[in-house]
C-alpha positions in Angstrom: 105.5 103.6 102.2 104.9 107.1 101.7 104.8 108.7 105.1 103.3 112.2 104.0 100.7 110.3 101.6 98.2 113.9 101.4 100.9 115.7 100.4 101.4 113.2 97.4 98.4 113.3 96.7 98.1 116.8 96.2 100.7 116.8 94.6 100.1 113.8 92.0 96.0 115.8 91.4 98.6 118.8 90.5 99.9 117.4 88.2 97.3 115.3 86.9 95.1 118.8 86.3 98.4 119.9 83.9 98.3 117.8 82.3 94.7 117.6 81.6 95.0 121.1 80.8 97.4 120.6 78.2 95.1 118.0 76.4 92.7 120.9 76.4 95.8 123.7 75.0 95.7 120.4 72.3 92.4 119.7 71.9 91.9 123.7 70.7 94.6 123.6 68.5 92.8 120.7 66.3 89.2 123.2 66.8 91.1 126.7 65.8 93.4 125.0 63.4 96.6 126.7 65.5 99.0 124.1 63.9 102.6 124.3 66.7 104.5 126.0 67.1 102.0 128.9 66.6 101.3 130.1 70.4 98.7 132.6 69.4 95.4 132.4 67.1 92.0 132.3 68.2 90.8 134.0 71.2 89.6 131.0 72.5 93.1 129.1 72.1 95.0 132.2 73.5 92.9 131.5 76.6 93.1 128.2 77.0 96.9 127.9 76.5 97.9 130.7 78.7 95.4 129.0 81.4 97.4 126.4 80.4 101.7 128.2 81.0 100.5 130.4 83.8 99.8 126.9 86.1 103.2 125.6 84.9 104.4 129.4 85.9 102.8 128.2 89.6 103.6 124.4 89.9 107.5 125.0 90.4 106.5 127.5 92.9 104.0 125.5 94.6 105.2 121.5 94.6 108.5 123.2 96.5 106.9 125.0 98.9 103.7 122.1 99.4 106.7 120.0 100.2 109.1 122.1 102.9 105.8 123.5 104.2 104.4 119.0 104.7 107.4 119.4 107.6 106.4 122.8 109.5 102.3 122.4 109.5 101.8 118.2 108.7 100.9 116.3 105.9 97.0 117.0 106.2 97.1 120.9 106.7 99.8 120.9 103.9 97.8 118.7 102.0 94.2 121.3 102.9 96.1 123.8 101.5 97.3 122.2 98.2 94.3 120.7 97.7 92.9 124.5 98.1 95.7 125.9 95.4 94.5 123.5 93.0 90.6 124.6 93.9 92.4 127.6 92.5 93.3 126.8 89.3 90.3 125.2 88.6 88.1 128.8 89.5 90.9 130.6 87.3 90.6 128.3 84.3 87.1 128.8 84.9 86.6 132.4 84.9 89.7 133.1 82.3 87.9 130.7 79.8 85.1 133.4 80.0 87.3 136.4 79.1 90.8 136.9 80.9 89.4 139.2 83.5 87.5 137.1 85.0 90.5 135.5 86.4 91.0 137.3 88.8 89.1 135.0 92.3 91.2 132.0 90.9 94.4 133.9 90.6 93.5 135.1 94.4 92.7 131.6 96.2 96.0 130.4 94.1 98.1 133.3 95.6 96.8 132.7 98.8 97.4 129.2 99.4 100.6 129.6 97.9 101.4 132.3 100.2 100.5 130.1 103.4 102.7 127.2 102.1 105.6 130.2 101.8 105.1 131.4 104.8 104.8 128.6 106.7 107.9 127.0 104.6 109.8 130.6 105.9 109.1 130.2 109.7 109.9 126.5 109.5 113.3 127.8 108.4 113.9 130.2 111.1 112.5 128.2 114.1 115.0 125.8 113.1 117.7 128.1 112.9 116.8 129.4 116.6 116.3 125.8 117.7 
């Protein structure tokens, strides 16, 4: 039985979202004739590729912090902050798909969520050493 059900659900949703972004990149490759291993081509492909790669880069920070923070702030709160992270990534993708300079709001939400998880985790580690 999964005890941290909200944390687990958000983790799976974040991974599914990242997988969907990879499919979008594949679709853009086909649409604009950007053959692998090329990593640039049409500007719409380039933006889709960067959204996917940046999400993977952020995922490496997000997932461990999400799980560590869940032990400090609890499953429901960690899940809520994790859901905020996914919303931030969606805002980021939507903005960046239109123009690179429109990615800021989504990045702010993503960094805020990651920061909350990092602070909670650090707080828990400090409390563990003090206790």
